VOGU-3710 file (C-alpha; in Angstrom, 3 decimals, decimal comma):
1> xxxxxxxxxx> -13,814/-47,110/-17,241  -17,367/-48,477/-17,374  -20,086/-46,095/-16,265  -21,922/-46,788/-13,017  -25,601/-47,844/-13,080  -27,873/-45,287/-14,733  -29,509/-44,209/-11,471  -26,093/-43,541/-9,902  -24,932/-41,589/-12,945  -28,066/-39,424/-12,999
11> xxxxxxxxxx> -28,225/-38,751/-9,260  -24,477/-38,131/-9,011  -24,624/-35,717/-11,927  -27,520/-33,841/-10,294  -25,590/-33,478/-7,032  -22,452/-32,330/-8,857  -24,509/-29,943/-10,997  -25,862/-28,280/-7,852  -22,309/-27,932/-6,555  -21,134/-26,419/-9,843
21> xxxxxxxxxx> -23,961/-23,869/-10,066  -23,509/-22,685/-6,483  -19,707/-22,653/-6,765  -19,753/-20,444/-9,860  -22,872/-18,411/-8,984  -23,159/-18,450/-5,170  -26,140/-16,072/-5,079  -28,497/-17,628/-7,646  -32,071/-16,387/-7,075  -33,630/-19,826/-6,621
31> xxxxxxxxxx> -31,089/-20,950/-3,985  -28,921/-18,059/-2,690  -27,139/-20,065/0,014  -23,532/-19,433/-1,080  -20,617/-21,685/-1,900  -20,049/-23,226/1,514  -23,645/-24,321/2,038  -23,818/-25,421/-1,595  -20,759/-27,595/-1,103  -22,268/-29,235/1,976
41> xxxxxxxxxx> -25,600/-29,728/0,215  -23,958/-31,455/-2,721  -21,897/-33,683/-0,445  -24,961/-34,644/1,543  -26,901/-35,442/-1,634  -24,087/-37,727/-2,783  -24,533/-39,738/0,420  -28,362/-39,618/0,456  -28,551/-40,704/-3,179  -26,285/-43,640/-2,427
51> xxxxxxxxxx> -23,606/-42,525/-4,867  -21,032/-42,710/-2,065  -21,226/-44,333/1,375  -20,779/-42,342/4,604  -17,445/-44,047/5,303  -16,223/-43,289/1,785  -17,332/-39,677/2,231  -15,267/-39,256/5,385  -12,291/-40,967/3,746  -12,517/-38,554/0,786
61> xxxxxxxxxx> -11,683/-35,572/3,028  -7,985/-34,794/2,626  -6,766/-33,805/6,095  -3,204/-32,816/5,061  -4,628/-30,199/2,673  -6,925/-28,827/5,376  -4,020/-28,685/7,833  -1,805/-26,847/5,371  -4,586/-24,390/4,548  -5,335/-23,748/8,222
71> xxxxxxxxxx> -1,667/-23,239/9,071  -1,026/-20,791/6,233  -4,101/-18,753/7,180  -2,896/-18,376/10,772  0,638/-17,449/9,684  -0,727/-14,906/7,182  -2,865/-13,329/9,893  0,157/-12,837/12,154  2,257/-11,480/9,290  -0,447/-8,958/8,539
81> xxxxxxxxxx> -0,569/-7,993/12,214  3,207/-7,587/12,244  3,006/-4,987/9,484  4,513/-6,964/6,607  1,944/-5,754/4,121  2,484/-2,139/5,160  6,077/-2,539/4,015  4,875/-4,048/0,751  2,594/-1,048/0,266  5,534/1,261/0,900
91> xxxxxxxxxx> 7,560/-0,550/-1,754  4,860/0,192/-4,322  5,280/3,937/-3,994  8,865/4,425/-2,764  10,693/6,731/-5,205  8,389/5,762/-8,044  9,359/7,291/-11,375  5,915/7,507/-12,894  2,876/5,572/-13,979  4,591/2,844/-15,960
101> xxxxxxxxxx> 7,134/2,279/-13,210  4,329/2,016/-10,660  2,464/-0,545/-12,763  5,589/-2,695/-13,112  6,192/-2,493/-9,374  2,662/-3,643/-8,645  3,154/-6,618/-10,962  6,433/-7,623/-9,321  5,474/-7,037/-5,670  2,099/-8,756/-5,964
111> xxxxxxxxxx> 3,609/-11,757/-7,774  6,396/-12,387/-5,256  4,245/-11,771/-2,183  1,482/-14,025/-3,545  3,940/-16,867/-4,061  4,917/-16,709/-0,379  1,744/-15,555/1,382  -1,126/-16,684/-0,938  -2,736/-14,544/-3,599  -5,970/-14,011/-1,643
121> xxxxxxxxxx> -4,157/-12,395/1,285  -2,113/-10,064/-0,903  -5,104/-8,926/-2,935  -7,143/-8,214/0,198  -4,435/-6,024/1,689  -2,862/-4,352/-1,346  -6,035/-3,279/-3,181  -6,541/-0,358/-0,796  -2,948/0,809/-1,269  -3,250/0,700/-5,043
131> xxxxxxxxxx> -6,481/2,703/-5,100  -5,134/5,326/-2,694  -1,985/5,795/-4,754  -4,099/6,139/-7,880  -6,304/8,761/-6,249  -3,423/10,786/-4,822  -1,725/10,966/-8,216  -4,819/11,254/-10,424  -4,148/7,893/-12,105  -6,702/5,638/-13,819
141> xxxxxxxxxx> -7,356/2,759/-11,355  -8,238/0,056/-13,886  -4,770/-0,885/-15,223  -3,295/-0,979/-11,730  -6,100/-3,150/-10,340  -5,735/-5,532/-13,268  -1,985/-5,610/-12,676  -2,551/-6,539/-9,037  -5,098/-9,297/-9,713  -3,419/-10,878/-12,744
151> xxxxxxxxxx> 0,121/-10,774/-11,336  -0,964/-12,248/-8,012  -2,488/-15,184/-9,888  0,655/-15,723/-11,947  2,951/-15,372/-8,932  0,939/-17,791/-6,817  1,546/-20,543/-9,382  5,204/-20,838/-8,353  4,770/-22,423/-4,909  2,544/-25,051/-3,283
161> xxxxxxxxxx> 1,295/-22,461/-0,759  0,443/-19,795/-3,329  -3,184/-20,840/-3,862  -5,645/-23,619/-2,927  -5,275/-25,674/-6,116  -1,515/-25,824/-5,641  -2,075/-27,090/-2,105  -4,106/-29,942/-3,584  -1,483/-30,683/-6,248  1,380/-30,682/-3,741
171> xxxxxxxxxx> -0,497/-33,018/-1,393  -1,502/-35,464/-4,124  1,730/-35,464/-6,116  4,161/-35,530/-3,155  6,388/-33,112/-5,067  8,719/-31,311/-2,661  8,459/-27,567/-2,131  11,896/-27,001/-3,672  11,234/-29,056/-6,789  7,850/-27,371/-7,227
181> xxxxxxxxxx> 9,453/-23,924/-6,932  12,355/-24,646/-9,264  10,072/-26,207/-11,856  7,724/-23,227/-12,074  9,867/-20,245/-11,039  11,200/-19,494/-14,559  7,679/-19,664/-15,979  6,394/-17,404/-13,209  9,083/-14,735/-13,601  8,815/-14,573/-17,392
191> xxxxxxxxxx> 5,028/-14,752/-17,163  4,931/-11,716/-14,867  7,150/-9,754/-17,260  5,031/-10,727/-20,271  1,846/-9,852/-18,388  3,287/-6,455/-17,446  4,279/-5,863/-21,088  0,746/-6,652/-22,278  -0,687/-4,289/-19,660  1,671/-1,505/-20,738
201> xxxxxxxxxx> 0,784/-2,029/-24,388  -2,947/-2,218/-23,718  -3,064/0,895/-21,515  -0,175/2,818/-23,083  -2,246/5,914/-23,857  -3,703/6,104/-20,349  -0,263/5,629/-18,841  1,363/8,191/-21,151  0,624/11,793/-20,284  2,465/15,039/-20,871
211> xxxxxxxxxx> 4,304/14,533/-17,619  4,096/11,532/-15,384  3,184/12,427/-11,858  5,447/10,800/-9,336  3,604/8,374/-7,101  4,994/9,333/-3,717  2,238/8,282/-1,347  3,582/6,561/1,741  1,913/3,379/2,953  1,441/4,877/6,414
221> xxxxxxxxxx> -0,493/7,757/4,855  -2,701/5,246/3,083  -3,487/3,595/6,385  -4,111/6,949/8,049  -6,685/7,848/5,425  -8,335/4,429/5,262  -7,810/1,488/7,578  -6,824/-1,602/5,626  -9,530/-4,030/6,604  -8,279/-7,135/8,351
231> xxxxxxxxxx> -8,873/-10,066/6,054  -10,479/-13,440/6,236  -10,650/-16,124/3,620  -14,210/-16,818/2,542  -15,342/-19,259/-0,112  -18,426/-17,164/-0,824  -16,208/-14,636/-2,524  -12,885/-16,129/-1,386  -12,249/-12,806/0,226  -12,976/-10,526/3,129
241> xxxxxxxxxx> -15,617/-11,324/5,733  -16,323/-9,285/8,828  -19,231/-8,812/11,172  -19,494/-5,204/9,964  -19,416/-3,844/6,476  -16,842/-1,177/5,735  -19,263/1,716/6,157  -20,489/0,483/9,546  -16,953/-0,163/10,683  -15,632/3,254/9,742
251> xxxxxxxxxx> -18,638/4,861/11,391  -17,528/3,514/14,773  -15,360/5,882/16,779  -11,904/4,250/16,963  -11,617/5,287/20,609  -14,840/3,401/21,411  -13,853/0,145/19,702  -13,251/-2,608/22,209  -10,821/-5,450/21,576  -13,758/-7,760/20,919
261> xxxxxxxxxx> -15,158/-5,427/18,262  -11,777/-5,333/16,600  -11,560/-9,098/16,599  -8,495/-9,111/18,821  -5,977/-9,407/16,032  -7,628/-6,627/14,045  -7,326/-4,456/17,171  -3,619/-5,116/17,516  -2,974/-4,922/13,794  -3,270/-1,144/13,812
271> xxxxxxxxxx> -0,912/-0,952/16,769  1,660/-3,187/15,156  1,508/-1,324/11,891  1,838/2,084/13,487  3,951/1,676/16,642  7,516/2,709/16,053  6,710/4,574/12,856  7,516/8,152/12,026  3,907/9,233/11,537  3,689/10,664/15,067
281> xxxxxxxxxx> 6,734/12,864/14,490  5,496/14,069/11,131  2,130/15,099/12,572  3,323/16,309/15,981  2,200/19,844/15,168  -1,435/18,778/15,061  -3,134/18,715/18,484  -5,795/16,264/17,352  -3,270/13,785/16,035  -1,187/14,176/19,192
291> xxxxxxxxxx> -4,206/13,193/21,255  -4,816/10,222/18,989  -1,174/9,225/19,363  -1,478/9,353/23,150  -4,526/7,100/22,950  -2,565/4,720/20,738  0,239/4,510/23,277  -2,220/3,515/25,982  -3,617/0,794/23,728  -0,102/-0,422/22,923
301> xxxxxxxxxx> 0,683/-0,586/26,595  -2,402/-2,692/27,199  -1,454/-5,021/24,340  2,154/-5,476/25,415  1,678/-5,540/29,183  3,192/-2,102/29,799  1,357/-0,072/32,507  -0,148/3,196/31,280  1,564/6,432/32,230  -0,397/8,891/34,348
311> xxxxxxxxxx> -0,554/12,431/33,060  0,941/13,834/36,232  3,985/11,565/35,853  5,301/13,931/33,240  6,828/13,467/29,781  9,793/11,422/31,069  7,569/8,539/32,226  5,470/8,745/29,064  8,580/8,488/26,903  9,746/5,514/28,958
321> xxxxxxxxxx> 6,449/3,702/28,467  6,494/4,489/24,774  10,073/3,238/24,468  9,246/-0,048/26,218  6,209/-0,564/24,015  8,239/0,020/20,869  11,048/-2,238/22,073  8,684/-5,109/22,847  6,838/-4,588/19,579  10,047/-4,794/17,557
331> xxxxxxxxxx> 10,991/-8,047/19,287  7,542/-9,475/18,616  7,714/-8,544/14,930  11,178/-10,093/14,640  9,843/-13,331/16,134  6,975/-13,430/13,626  9,339/-12,953/10,693  11,833/-15,516/12,033  9,128/-18,151/12,494  7,841/-17,502/8,977
341> xxxxxxxxxx> 11,325/-17,798/7,510  11,781/-21,000/9,493  8,585/-22,397/7,979  9,776/-21,570/4,458  13,153/-23,189/5,158  11,397/-26,321/6,440  9,303/-26,447/3,273  12,392/-26,035/1,085  14,103/-28,857/3,002  11,289/-31,190/1,992
351> xxxxxxxxxx> 9,674/-31,588/5,408  5,976/-32,357/5,584  4,234/-29,196/4,367  1,092/-29,605/6,432  2,901/-30,164/9,722  5,439/-27,435/8,956  2,636/-24,891/8,513  0,804/-26,100/11,620  4,018/-25,953/13,677  4,704/-22,381/12,544
361> xxxxxxxxxx> 1,119/-21,376/13,346  1,324/-22,876/16,850  4,707/-21,259/17,483  3,273/-17,830/16,645  0,270/-18,417/18,890  2,580/-19,307/21,794  4,914/-16,364/21,146  1,935/-14,009/21,144  1,436/-15,099/24,770  -2,257/-14,254/24,830
371> xxxxxxxxxx> -5,549/-16,048/24,433  -5,469/-17,440/20,884  -9,203/-17,062/20,296  -8,974/-13,659/18,549  -6,406/-15,063/16,127  -8,320/-18,273/15,514  -11,430/-16,231/14,788  -9,613/-14,819/11,763  -9,408/-18,295/10,252  -12,225/-18,878/7,800
381> xxxxxxxxxx> -13,680/-22,154/8,934  -16,279/-21,760/6,206  -13,491/-22,214/3,647  -12,315/-25,394/5,381  -15,899/-26,688/5,386  -16,211/-25,760/1,727  -13,165/-27,906/0,961  -14,601/-30,835/2,934  -17,850/-30,716/0,967  -15,963/-30,342/-2,298
391> xxxxxxxxxx> -13,777/-33,378/-1,599  -16,859/-35,518/-0,975  -18,725/-34,128/-3,985  -15,842/-34,702/-6,401  -15,268/-38,224/-5,040  -18,948/-38,991/-5,577  -18,848/-37,623/-9,120  -15,817/-39,793/-9,825  -17,869/-42,810/-8,688  -20,289/-42,226/-11,553
401> xxxxxxxxxx> -17,528/-42,964/-14,038  -18,231/-39,854/-16,120  -14,842/-38,133/-15,560  -12,940/-41,317/-16,401  -15,014/-41,936/-19,510  -14,403/-38,391/-20,747  -10,694/-38,661/-19,986  -10,475/-41,931/-21,911  -11,679/-39,996/-24,962  -9,211/-37,148/-24,412
411> xxxxxxxxxx> -6,130/-39,073/-23,307  -4,869/-40,138/-26,754  -4,853/-36,461/-27,782  -3,413/-35,109/-24,512  -0,098/-36,897/-24,129  2,483/-34,466/-22,768  5,427/-36,026/-24,609  4,454/-34,054/-27,713  3,610/-30,397/-28,256  0,139/-31,034/-29,678
421> xxxxxxxxxx> -0,768/-33,105/-26,627  0,363/-30,357/-24,236  -1,689/-27,827/-26,213  -4,846/-29,963/-26,090  -4,410/-30,673/-22,386  -3,873/-26,963/-21,655  -7,037/-25,972/-23,526  -9,037/-28,546/-21,564  -7,641/-27,266/-18,253  -8,268/-23,635/-19,241
431> xxxxxxxxxx> -11,890/-24,320/-20,147  -12,658/-26,469/-17,115  -10,958/-24,034/-14,724  -13,225/-21,231/-15,917  -16,365/-23,366/-16,121  -16,038/-25,592/-13,049  -13,423/-23,535/-11,086  -9,777/-24,462/-10,745  -9,800/-26,529/-7,530  -12,508/-28,981/-8,699
441> xxxxxxxxxx> -10,692/-29,185/-12,052  -7,489/-30,216/-10,283  -9,356/-32,794/-8,217  -11,048/-34,238/-11,302  -8,060/-34,278/-13,664  -4,991/-34,485/-11,427  -4,697/-38,217/-10,816  -5,721/-39,080/-14,385  -3,267/-36,713/-16,045  -0,468/-37,900/-13,753
451> xxxxxxxxxx> -1,236/-41,582/-14,357  -1,209/-41,049/-18,106  2,147/-39,267/-17,924  3,602/-41,865/-15,542  3,239/-44,503/-18,262  5,790/-42,470/-20,232  8,267/-41,789/-17,392  8,488/-40,580/-13,791  9,893/-37,254/-14,997  6,894/-36,787/-17,274
461> xxxxxxxxxx> 4,575/-37,445/-14,327  6,184/-34,589/-12,382  5,956/-32,335/-15,417  2,265/-33,206/-15,806  1,556/-32,036/-12,252  3,486/-28,799/-12,855  1,599/-28,169/-16,104  -1,675/-28,674/-14,251  -0,579/-26,217/-11,541  0,541/-23,584/-14,046
471> xxxxxxxxxx> -2,399/-23,711/-16,441  -5,143/-24,029/-13,797  -3,723/-21,010/-11,943  -3,073/-18,708/-14,910  -6,528/-19,669/-16,242  -7,935/-17,516/-13,446  -6,890/-14,409/-15,382  -9,223/-15,200/-18,268  -12,333/-13,655/-16,729  -13,413/-11,847/-13,584
481> xxxxxxxxxx> -15,069/-15,031/-12,284  -12,076/-17,232/-13,057  -10,155/-16,584/-9,851  -10,827/-15,768/-6,225  -8,122/-13,082/-6,415  -10,048/-11,293/-9,179  -13,217/-11,276/-7,096  -11,312/-10,029/-4,071  -9,819/-7,089/-5,969  -13,223/-6,229/-7,441
491> xxxxxxxxxx> -14,958/-6,392/-4,058  -12,256/-4,575/-2,114  -12,028/-1,838/-4,765  -15,738/-1,132/-4,412  -15,486/-0,973/-0,615  -12,738/1,625/-0,320  -14,491/4,813/0,713  -14,179/7,957/-1,397  -12,126/6,170/-4,067  -14,251/3,094/-4,719
501> xxxxxxxxxx> -13,941/1,722/-8,239  -15,951/-0,973/-9,992  -13,977/-3,360/-12,200  -16,404/-4,683/-14,809  -16,571/-8,205/-16,217  -16,189/-6,957/-19,818  -13,193/-4,742/-19,017  -11,451/-7,651/-17,370  -12,273/-10,043/-20,221  -10,872/-7,659/-22,857
511> xxxxxxxxxx> -7,469/-7,776/-21,246  -7,650/-11,221/-19,659  -8,461/-13,311/-22,724  -5,343/-12,414/-24,716  -3,061/-12,121/-21,698  -4,073/-15,559/-20,386  -3,409/-17,299/-23,685  -0,029/-15,626/-24,191  1,212/-16,051/-20,604  0,051/-19,676/-20,489
521> xxxxxxxxxx> 1,838/-20,514/-23,746  5,068/-18,774/-22,717  5,072/-20,486/-19,328  4,535/-23,946/-20,815  7,779/-23,550/-22,762  9,710/-22,850/-19,542  8,411/-25,573/-17,207  11,252/-27,914/-16,312  11,796/-31,033/-14,198  14,432/-30,871/-11,461
//
């Protein structure tokens, strides 16, 4: 492709350069405005500089991707409120047989849950569980945090809803959910096992002691000691955003928190996670906890429409109110899980992914039978805006002709019908994903790689999209800055009170460099067309 006029090339490159700097380093000293504002700034500059027209800018925004992202965020919020991630936390510690067993469990649970509920969500919620288990059993946190972050990245590669770049690939390629899953599932499963083996080998001495201490911390105990912070997606760190930081939040008396302070859903999340559990029975001997339990029942009654029991009504009425609250809560949880399963079935049947996710989200809002504003407040609109700006910025950069010119140089060496071509293409994707981030890399390379493969055969075109999904996702394990999930684990680990742990860039790179290369290579051998 011929390059655009020099002025367009220069101005477009400047606008894209600003986007790249603020996307990789959102808090640079000379312009600390964050990723979302940086994305909007770059998009606006593309229009002001005349690189792209206003109509072309609006047309560049991919609405199906935004709809799918919005729908999955709403569904994930309701699943978290229904206590799904508490059960996942319980699975990490249930009858664990030691440190190595715990590490393997973290790898498996985080990979599978990330494939179904996005890697960002799982890392936000499970980091606190992992750190608490490590503290209770005097375990080194670093290998377990790396297991969580790296395995969630690998697991998310298997489905179109596992991470943002896969959403883009699924929307652009029109590959069905089932074909996407079948094509990458073998690579994902083997990749998780290989990643766990590398972790065990790398941290064998730390995981081998005179006698492994059984990790028997229950997920409910983790929540009792430290509330798992309700998550939002944020492009600034692609992680947790609240109006309070963790210290301010924990400083507030739980009995004084109003529903508005808890963000509605955050307020009910604790109820849904704890109602019907056995924690009250275990701690019935403690007067303080009994009082807290009584307060919780009143809150549950408010949430579920059950009138509070007066003290003079006696224990019989209190037990009746508690029973009704638990019964209604169990029905509500069952509805959330059924709707989610229905969404997954619709995706596997090949129905439109964006509308399937939006339908599931709306169904949950209706079943909740309350004002939807608290739930909708949990959606990170800043992430949706970030995507809009990124779509416009990448489209403007494509108008300069630079990506096409560079691809014309690389294409003869990157043909996927031979092993050397797959290797060259994978190296290019790995480098770009860590330099320019994985979503922009997919937007820049996706159509070109697919078009090149389509000239060979339709099957090769599908394989090209799957290779792009696999390599761009696993590339996030290379460094701490390579993936949103890595940043989430790092940030959440620092926030957990009394057991906060800082995961350093160098420590991550030592493990990530080798593991990424090995897992990527193994997965490429297992990608198949179906």
